[in-house]
N, C-alpha and C positions, 0 to 999 in steps of 0.2 A: 230654580235652584235653591232659593231660600227656604222653600217648603221642604225640600228634601233634607237640607241641612238641619231644619227645625225638628225633624224626626230623629236626629242623631246619626244619620247616615253620612259617613265621611269617606268611605272607600267605594270606588266605582270601577267596574270592569265591563266594558262594552265589547262583545264578541260578534263579529259579523257572521251571518248564516249565508254561505257562499256556495252557489251551484251554477257556475258559469257567469253569474252576476250576483250581486248582493240581493238576497230575497228579503232579509230582515236583519235585525240585531237582537241578541239576547243581552239584557241589561241586568247585571248583578249589582246590588247595592247592599251595604252593611256598615255597621259601625267599625271602628278600628279593631284589629290591625288591617293593614293594607293587604290586598290579594297577593299571594305568593305564586311561584311558578307552578306548584301543584294545582292551585285553584284555577289558574289560567289554562292549564292543560285540560282540566276537567271541563271548563267552559267550552273549549275547542271541541272536545269529544261530543258534548251535547249539541253544539252547533252542527257538527258533521252528521250526527244522527238526524237532525231536522232537515238538513240539506239533502240527505239521501231520499227523502220523500218527494223532493222536487218542487214542492209548493208549500206555502204557509197559509193556513186559513184561520 
């Protein structure tokens, strides 16, 4: 965690890729500002697109 903070990344958004069970997560990191509802929804759309493939390689 210290290494991540050392890069100036202070906002974290973890989105599960779910297709019946959790296949993986997408981890978004950035400096401030924090992630808003639009960014969260965008992350969920990306996760759903990955989940539709049924597997993560």
